[in-house]
C-alpha positions in Angstrom: 68.4 -116.6 -20.4 70.5 -113.3 -19.5 68.8 -110.4 -21.0 72.0 -108.3 -20.6 73.5 -107.4 -23.9 77.0 -106.2 -24.7 77.7 -103.4 -27.3 80.4 -104.4 -29.7 79.4 -102.2 -32.5 77.9 -98.8 -33.1 76.5 -96.8 -35.9 76.4 -93.0 -35.2 74.6 -90.5 -37.4 73.9 -87.0 -36.1 73.3 -83.5 -37.3 74.4 -81.6 -34.2 77.9 -83.2 -32.4 77.2 -81.3 -29.1 77.6 -83.8 -26.2 78.6 -86.3 -28.3 82.6 -86.5 -27.6 82.3 -88.2 -24.0 80.1 -91.0 -25.7 82.7 -91.7 -28.4 85.4 -91.8 -26.0 83.9 -94.3 -24.0 82.7 -96.3 -26.6 86.4 -96.3 -27.7 87.8 -97.3 -24.3 85.4 -100.5 -24.6 86.6 -101.4 -27.8 83.3 -100.6 -29.8 83.7 -100.6 -33.6 82.2 -97.5 -34.5 80.3 -97.2 -38.3 79.5 -93.4 -39.4 79.4 -91.4 -42.6 79.8 -87.6 -43.4 80.3 -85.5 -40.8 80.0 -87.6 -38.1 82.4 -89.6 -39.5 84.9 -86.8 -39.9 84.0 -85.7 -36.2 84.7 -89.2 -34.5 88.0 -89.3 -36.4 89.0 -85.7 -35.0 88.9 -87.2 -31.9 91.5 -90.0 -33.0 89.1 -92.7 -32.8 88.9 -95.2 -35.8 85.8 -95.4 -38.0 84.5 -97.9 -40.5 82.7 -96.3 -43.3 79.5 -96.7 -44.2 80.2 -96.3 -47.7 82.6 -99.4 -47.4 80.2 -101.6 -45.7 77.4 -101.0 -48.3 79.8 -100.5 -51.4 77.9 -97.6 -52.0 78.8 -93.8 -51.8 76.3 -91.1 -50.3 74.3 -90.3 -53.3 71.6 -87.5 -54.2 73.3 -84.7 -52.6 73.6 -86.8 -49.2 69.7 -87.8 -49.3 70.7 -91.2 -49.2 73.7 -92.4 -47.0 72.3 -95.5 -44.8 69.4 -96.7 -46.3 71.0 -100.0 -47.4 70.1 -103.7 -46.3 73.5 -104.2 -45.0 72.9 -101.1 -42.5 69.4 -102.1 -41.4 69.8 -106.0 -41.6 72.3 -105.4 -39.2 70.3 -103.6 -36.9 67.1 -105.7 -37.4 68.5 -109.1 -37.4 67.3 -110.9 -34.4 69.9 -112.7 -32.7 68.0 -115.3 -31.3 66.4 -116.4 -34.9 68.5 -119.0 -36.6 66.8 -118.1 -39.9 68.0 -114.2 -39.3 71.3 -115.3 -38.1 71.7 -117.8 -41.6 71.0 -114.8 -43.8 73.4 -112.2 -42.1 75.9 -114.8 -42.3 75.1 -115.4 -46.1 75.1 -111.8 -46.9 78.2 -110.9 -44.7 76.1 -108.2 -42.6 77.7 -107.4 -39.5 75.8 -107.0 -36.4 75.1 -103.4 -35.0 74.2 -103.1 -31.3 73.9 -99.5 -30.9 72.8 -96.7 -33.1 73.0 -93.0 -32.0 71.0 -90.5 -34.1 70.6 -86.7 -34.0 67.7 -85.7 -36.4 67.9 -83.0 -38.8 66.2 -79.7 -37.2 63.0 -79.8 -39.0 60.9 -77.9 -36.2 63.7 -75.4 -35.7 63.9 -74.7 -39.3 60.4 -73.9 -39.8 60.5 -71.6 -36.6 63.4 -69.8 -38.1 61.5 -68.9 -41.2 63.3 -70.6 -43.8 62.4 -71.0 -47.3 60.1 -73.9 -48.3 63.0 -75.5 -50.1 65.1 -75.5 -46.7 62.7 -76.8 -44.9 62.0 -79.7 -47.3 65.8 -81.1 -46.9 65.6 -80.7 -43.0 63.1 -83.8 -43.4 65.2 -86.5 -42.0 64.7 -89.7 -43.7 67.8 -92.1 -43.0 67.7 -90.7 -39.4 64.1 -91.7 -38.6 64.4 -94.7 -40.4 67.3 -95.8 -38.1 65.5 -94.8 -34.8 62.4 -96.9 -35.9 64.6 -99.9 -36.8 66.6 -99.9 -33.8 63.7 -99.1 -31.5 61.7 -102.3 -33.0 64.8 -104.5 -32.2 65.1 -103.3 -28.6 65.3 -106.8 -27.5 69.0 -106.7 -28.9 69.8 -103.1 -29.9 70.4 -100.0 -27.9 68.7 -96.7 -29.4 69.9 -93.3 -28.6 67.3 -91.0 -30.7 68.3 -87.8 -29.3 70.8 -85.8 -27.2 68.0 -85.7 -24.7 69.3 -89.6 -23.7 73.0 -88.7 -24.0 73.5 -88.4 -20.2 71.4 -91.4 -19.3 73.2 -93.6 -21.7 76.7 -92.3 -20.7 75.5 -93.3 -17.1 74.6 -97.0 -18.5 77.9 -97.2 -20.1 80.0 -96.1 -17.2 78.1 -98.3 -15.0 79.0 -101.2 -16.5 82.3 -102.7 -17.0 81.8 -104.2 -20.5 79.2 -101.4 -21.7 76.5 -103.8 -21.4 72.7 -102.8 -21.2 69.7 -104.5 -19.7 66.4 -105.4 -21.3 64.4 -102.4 -19.3 67.0 -100.0 -20.2 66.9 -100.8 -24.1 63.0 -100.7 -23.7 63.0 -97.2 -22.0 65.4 -96.0 -24.8 62.9 -97.5 -27.3 60.0 -95.6 -25.5 62.2 -92.5 -26.0 62.7 -93.5 -29.7 59.2 -93.7 -30.7 58.3 -90.3 -28.7 61.0 -88.6 -30.8 60.0 -90.0 -34.1 56.2 -89.4 -33.5 56.7 -85.9 -32.2 59.0 -85.3 -35.3 56.3 -86.6 -37.8 53.5 -84.6 -36.1 55.6 -81.4 -36.9 56.0 -82.3 -40.4 52.5 -83.1 -40.6 51.4 -79.6 -39.4 53.7 -77.9 -41.6 52.1 -79.5 -44.5 48.6 -79.5 -43.2 48.3 -75.6 -42.6 44.8 -76.3 -41.2 43.2 -77.9 -44.4 42.6 -81.3 -42.8 40.6 -81.6 -39.8 42.6 -83.8 -37.3 43.5 -83.9 -33.6 47.3 -84.7 -34.0 49.3 -82.7 -31.3 52.6 -83.5 -29.6 54.6 -81.7 -27.0 58.0 -83.0 -25.9 58.4 -81.2 -22.7 56.5 -81.8 -19.4 56.7 -81.2 -16.1 55.1 -83.0 -13.5 53.2 -81.2 -10.7 52.5 -81.3 -7.2 48.9 -82.5 -7.9 46.1 -81.5 -10.2 43.3 -79.0 -9.3 43.1 -81.1 -5.9 45.6 -83.0 -4.0 44.1 -86.4 -4.8 44.2 -85.6 -8.6 47.6 -86.0 -10.6 48.6 -83.1 -12.5 51.3 -82.5 -15.4 52.0 -79.5 -17.4 53.1 -80.4 -21.2 54.8 -77.6 -22.4 58.0 -75.6 -21.7 57.5 -72.4 -19.5 60.9 -71.2 -20.0 59.9 -70.1 -23.7 57.2 -67.5 -22.0 59.0 -66.6 -18.7 62.3 -66.4 -17.0 61.6 -67.6 -13.6 63.3 -65.1 -11.2 62.2 -66.6 -7.5 60.0 -68.9 -5.9 58.1 -72.6 -5.7 57.2 -74.4 -8.5 53.9 -73.3 -10.0 50.8 -75.5 -9.1 48.2 -76.8 -11.3 45.9 -73.9 -10.3 48.6 -71.4 -10.2 48.9 -72.4 -14.0 45.6 -71.9 -14.8 45.4 -68.6 -13.0 48.8 -67.4 -15.0 47.2 -68.4 -18.0 44.1 -66.1 -17.5 46.3 -63.3 -16.2 48.7 -63.4 -19.7 45.6 -63.5 -21.9 43.7 -60.6 -20.1 46.9 -58.5 -19.9 47.8 -59.2 -23.6 44.4 -56.9 -24.3 46.4 -53.8 -22.8 49.8 -54.7 -24.2 49.5 -51.2 -26.3 47.9 -49.3 -23.5 49.2 -47.4 -20.5 50.6 -48.9 -17.4 48.0 -51.2 -16.5 47.8 -53.7 -13.5 45.7 -56.9 -13.1 45.0 -58.9 -10.0 43.1 -62.3 -10.8 41.8 -65.2 -8.6 40.4 -68.4 -9.9 40.8 -67.3 -13.6 38.7 -64.2 -13.2 39.9 -60.6 -12.7 39.0 -59.0 -9.3 41.1 -55.7 -10.1 42.2 -54.2 -13.1 43.1 -50.4 -13.9 45.1 -48.1 -16.3 46.6 -45.2 -15.0 49.5 -43.0 -15.8 52.0 -44.8 -13.5 52.1 -48.6 -12.7 52.0 -47.5 -8.7 48.5 -45.9 -9.4 47.3 -48.7 -11.4 48.1 -51.1 -8.7 46.7 -48.9 -6.0 43.4 -48.7 -7.7 43.1 -52.3 -9.3 43.8 -53.5 -5.4 41.1 -51.2 -4.3 38.3 -52.8 -6.5 38.5 -56.0 -4.3 41.3 -56.1 -1.6 39.7 -59.2 0.1 39.9 -61.4 -3.2 43.3 -60.2 -3.9 44.6 -62.2 -1.1 46.4 -65.0 -2.6 45.9 -63.9 -6.0 48.1 -63.7 -9.3 49.4 -60.1 -10.1 50.4 -59.0 -13.5 51.5 -55.7 -15.0 52.3 -54.4 -18.7 55.1 -52.6 -17.9 58.3 -52.9 -15.5 57.7 -52.9 -11.8 59.5 -50.1 -9.8 60.6 -50.0 -6.2 57.4 -47.7 -4.8 55.1 -50.4 -6.6 56.9 -53.4 -5.2 56.8 -52.0 -1.7 53.0 -51.7 -1.7 52.9 -55.3 -3.4 55.1 -56.7 -0.4 52.4 -55.8 1.7 50.1 -58.1 0.3 50.2 -62.0 0.4 50.2 -63.3 -3.2 51.0 -66.3 -5.0 52.6 -64.9 -8.5 53.7 -61.7 -9.6 54.3 -61.3 -13.4 55.7 -58.4 -15.0 57.6 -57.4 -18.4 60.9 -56.3 -16.0 61.7 -55.5 -12.4 63.9 -52.9 -11.1 66.7 -54.3 -9.1 65.6 -53.1 -6.1 61.9 -54.2 -6.8 63.2 -57.7 -7.5 65.0 -57.9 -4.5 62.0 -56.7 -2.1 59.8 -58.9 -3.7 61.9 -61.8 -3.2 61.9 -61.5 0.4 59.2 -64.0 0.5 60.6 -67.4 -0.3 57.4 -68.8 -1.8 56.3 -66.1 -3.8 56.7 -66.8 -7.8 58.1 -64.1 -9.6 57.9 -64.3 -13.3 59.5 -62.1 -15.9 57.3 -62.2 -19.2 58.7 -62.8 -22.7 56.4 -61.5 -25.4 56.2 -64.4 -27.6 53.3 -65.7 -30.0 51.1 -68.0 -27.9 48.8 -70.6 -29.3 45.9 -69.5 -31.2 43.7 -72.7 -30.8 42.2 -74.3 -27.6 41.6 -77.7 -26.7 39.4 -79.4 -24.1 38.8 -83.2 -23.3 34.9 -84.0 -23.1 33.1 -86.9 -22.9 35.1 -89.5 -25.1 36.9 -87.1 -27.3 38.6 -83.6 -27.7 36.8 -79.9 -28.4 39.2 -77.7 -30.4 38.1 -74.0 -31.3 40.2 -71.0 -32.3 41.0 -69.0 -29.4 38.7 -65.7 -29.0 41.2 -63.1 -30.4 38.8 -60.3 -31.5 39.0 -57.2 -29.3 36.7 -54.6 -30.3 37.9 -51.0 -30.5 35.3 -47.7 -30.8 35.3 -48.2 -34.5 33.6 -51.7 -33.9 30.9 -49.9 -31.6 27.6 -49.3 -33.2 25.3 -46.7 -31.1 22.0 -47.9 -31.2 20.3 -45.1 -29.0 19.4 -41.7 -29.1 21.8 -40.5 -26.7 25.4 -41.1 -27.9 28.1 -41.9 -25.5 30.6 -39.6 -24.3 34.0 -40.0 -25.1 35.0 -41.1 -21.4 32.2 -43.6 -21.6 33.3 -44.9 -24.9 36.6 -45.3 -23.5 35.2 -47.4 -20.4 33.2 -49.2 -22.4 36.6 -50.4 -24.9 38.0 -51.0 -21.2 35.0 -53.1 -20.0 34.5 -55.0 -23.0 38.0 -56.3 -22.9 37.4 -57.5 -19.3 33.9 -59.2 -20.3 35.7 -61.4 -22.9 38.0 -62.9 -20.1 35.1 -63.7 -17.4 33.5 -66.3 -16.9 30.0 -66.3 -18.4 27.2 -65.5 -17.6 29.1 -62.3 -16.7 28.6 -58.6 -16.1 31.4 -55.8 -15.9 31.0 -52.4 -14.3 33.7 -50.2 -15.0 34.5 -46.3 -14.5 37.6 -44.0 -15.6 39.6 -47.4 -16.6 39.0 -49.1 -13.6 37.1 -52.3 -12.8 34.7 -51.5 -10.2 33.0 -55.1 -9.8 32.2 -58.0 -11.9 29.2 -60.5 -11.6 30.9 -64.0 -12.6 30.0 -67.4 -13.7 26.2 -67.0 -13.1 23.5 -68.9 -14.6 21.3 -65.6 -15.0 22.5 -62.3 -16.5 20.4 -60.6 -13.9 22.0 -62.6 -11.1 25.7 -61.7 -12.6 24.5 -57.8 -12.7 23.3 -58.1 -9.1 26.1 -59.8 -7.8 28.2 -56.9 -9.5 26.5 -54.2 -7.9 26.5 -55.9 -4.5 30.2 -56.1 -4.7 30.8 -52.6 -6.0 28.4 -51.4 -3.0 30.3 -53.4 -0.5 33.6 -51.4 -1.4 31.9 -48.0 -1.6 32.0 -47.4 -5.2 29.6 -44.8 -6.6 28.1 -46.4 -9.9 26.9 -42.9 -11.4 28.4 -42.2 -14.6 29.8 -46.1 -14.8 29.5 -48.2 -17.8 28.2 -51.7 -18.1 29.5 -54.7 -20.4 27.6 -58.0 -21.0 29.1 -60.9 -22.5 26.0 -61.6 -24.6 22.8 -60.0 -25.6 19.9 -59.0 -23.2 17.0 -61.1 -24.0 14.7 -58.7 -21.7 15.1 -54.9 -20.7 15.5 -55.8 -16.8 19.2 -55.7 -16.8 19.3 -52.2 -18.1 16.7 -50.9 -16.0 18.5 -52.3 -12.7 21.9 -50.6 -14.4 20.0 -47.4 -14.6 18.4 -47.3 -11.3 22.0 -47.5 -9.8 23.2 -44.7 -11.9 24.8 -46.5 -15.0 24.8 -44.3 -17.9 26.2 -46.4 -20.8 26.3 -50.2 -21.9 28.0 -52.3 -24.5 26.7 -55.4 -25.2 26.9 -57.8 -28.3 22.9 -57.3 -29.5 21.3 -60.0 -31.6 18.0 -60.9 -29.7 14.9 -60.9 -31.3 13.9 -58.5 -28.5 16.9 -56.0 -28.8 14.2 -53.3 -29.3 13.0 -53.7 -25.7 16.4 -52.9 -24.0 17.0 -49.8 -26.5 13.8 -48.8 -26.0 14.3 -48.7 -22.2 17.3 -46.7 -22.7 15.7 -44.2 -25.1 13.0 -43.7 -22.7 15.7 -42.9 -19.5 18.3 -41.1 -21.2 20.9 -44.1 -21.3 23.5 -44.8 -24.3 24.0 -48.2 -25.8 26.2 -49.7 -28.2 26.3 -53.1 -29.8 29.3 -55.0 -31.2 28.0 -57.8 -32.9 30.3 -60.1 -31.0 29.3 -62.6 -28.4 32.2 -63.4 -25.9 31.1 -66.3 -24.1 33.9 -68.2 -21.8 33.0 -71.4 -20.3 
């Protein structure tokens, strides 16, 4: 038996009429009977195409201010009846229910209405009832009915109509549209749930409509997909497609530089999700030069990000470095043209939008959820615990270093001076190892640690780290505190003239 079905009748009920006209015209050419109501009916008639009113089919008008229009057995019976089921066919003949072979729906824009800041009453009225029911009914009966659940399917459906002289569809095509329909309906319901939930009910229920298939995942043998819409955050100005690893680094870069949105010109260079160079200066050119000096070796192939517009002078220096991605809130025209001279270099203009405040990670047979670490300490949060108080410059440097420690893999130690990252110890199993790594790296690039500050993501259980730091000339320390042996580190600082402040907040990052 052939699985091809010819469309003879269609029910169309859409909120937004954009893109609908060519479909209406093609259905009219094919002699399809069109059922509709309200604004969609008026739109179809404005194209000079005849419409059968749903009210005439059901013998009921649209009621309750438009809340009830298509919810009727003569509509849903026409959609849900099984064409090869004798009892179904007997009942639709008995009750004079016409078969409906195609349903086109565009739901009320609930998600956009919430995002617009509309009132609760307006949001509630944008919860589609009839449309979502039509989608589910037609998708359920995909064996016989085509469902077009949103504008995103219009182009594909028009291709189906144009590729078949009689407007027929295959079972595979109908099943694919049904799959899309349940994706649309599940996403729609998820957004409604989130609006009502507001975090009260603990559940993992996320839905992202857009996605991008990546070249591969973390390694070439792994499949990779990004679920989300990068266009909401960036305007891509140039370059190749971002890879899985690029996206991880870009995410780390954006989160780090968000800490410096209100600061002076700041530049950061990242590699494998960790900063290898960060600096704040009077100009972005100076900031880039000083950031690069922290580790010009690791900067090769890195991700570069600025918190202010890039000028030609800075771009000229950047252009001498092989880097994967350059991110900034803006680019001077000459700077952009120069940076585009490398065909694969990705150039992203950042839009400052509200980012998600939750994090998810798959583990074992489930998912971990947590709030993002959005706590950023200032001088007001520092509690001096030593006899020697930090100088104003040390305080400024400790604020700077503490921002970096929060965005570096644990265990970590950050060494900084004059608003410049000197070196970091990253991802070590021992805090002492992290400090030794940072000192070794700082010396490799000829940095003088005298007068530098040290930041730690967690407390010091022993005084070994402050002793090592003191022997290298470091004069001030910022750490969370909270160890039962805090006094050991404090006493060492007091005995050797170091300043120490505690924040009370740990910043692990795994």
